[in-house]
N, C-alpha and C positions, 0 to 999 in steps of 0.2 A: 161665539162664546166670549164672554166679557173678561173673565179672569185671565191673567197672564200665567205662563208656565211657572214663573217664579213664585206666585202666590198659591198655586195649586198643591194639593197634597201629593205624596209619593204615589199613592194609589191612583189618583186622578191623572197624573202624568203617565202612569203605566197604561191606563185605559186609552189615553190619547195615542200613545205609541202603538198599541194594538190596532187601532183604527187606521193610523197612518200606514203601517206596514201592510195591512190588508189592501188598502187602496193603491199602494205602490205596485202591487202585483196584479190587481184585479182589472185595471184598465178602465176604459170608458163606460162599459156596461156594469161595472161594480160587481162582477162575478168572476170567480176563478175557474179556468179550465184546467184540465189535467196538467198540462205543461206549466201553467202558472203555479198550481199547488206544489208541484215538484220543486220548482225554483224557490218558492217561499220557504218550504221546509228545509231544503238543502242550504239555502243562504242565511236564513234567519233563525233556525232552530237546531242547528247541527250539534250543539252541545247537549241537547235534550232528546233529540230523535236521531237515530242513525240515518245517515244520508240514504236517500231512496235511489237505488241503483237499478233494481229490477222492475220491469213493467208490471209483474204480478203484484208486487207490494204496493205500487202506486194505484193499480186498479182496485185492490182491496180497500185501501184507505179512502179512495175517492168514493167508492160505492157506499162505504159506511157513513161518510159525511153527507152524501147527496140524498137527503131524506125525501125530497119531492121528485127524485129521479128525472130532473131536467137536464142532466149532464153538465151542470155548472154548480159551483159552490157559492152560495150567497153569504152575506156577513153572518147571519144567524146560524147557518150551518157551520161556518168557519169557527165561530165562538165555541161550538161543542168540542172541536179539536183543542182549542186553547184550554178549555176547562179540564179535559181529560189529561192533557200533558201536565198542566199545573198541579192537578191532584196527585198524579204519579210522582212528580218532583217533590211535592210537599213531604211525602213519605220518606224520600231519600234525604232531604235537608233537615227534617225534624223527626228522626226515627223514634225518639222517646215518647212521642204522642201515640205511637202504635205498638209499643211493647206491652206485654201482659204483666 
């Protein structure tokens, strides 16, 4: 990428951050296993998602995200989590958009 972080927009910088965080936890094969997903959620999303303590909660989240059932979460599957959490947070941060 040719642009520097200083010249990129706030949104572009946010997108780069999402990519960097995914790869911080996904390792060499660029996929998250259950333990990786748990660490990512607990370390990087703890203000928006309650820490995952129970294996049942982790299993349910992992199954929901793992669309191709390969027992790993790739970047495209991970982005669905980001979209869901961002959408839910939008309702909390901008409630007047959702009032009748």
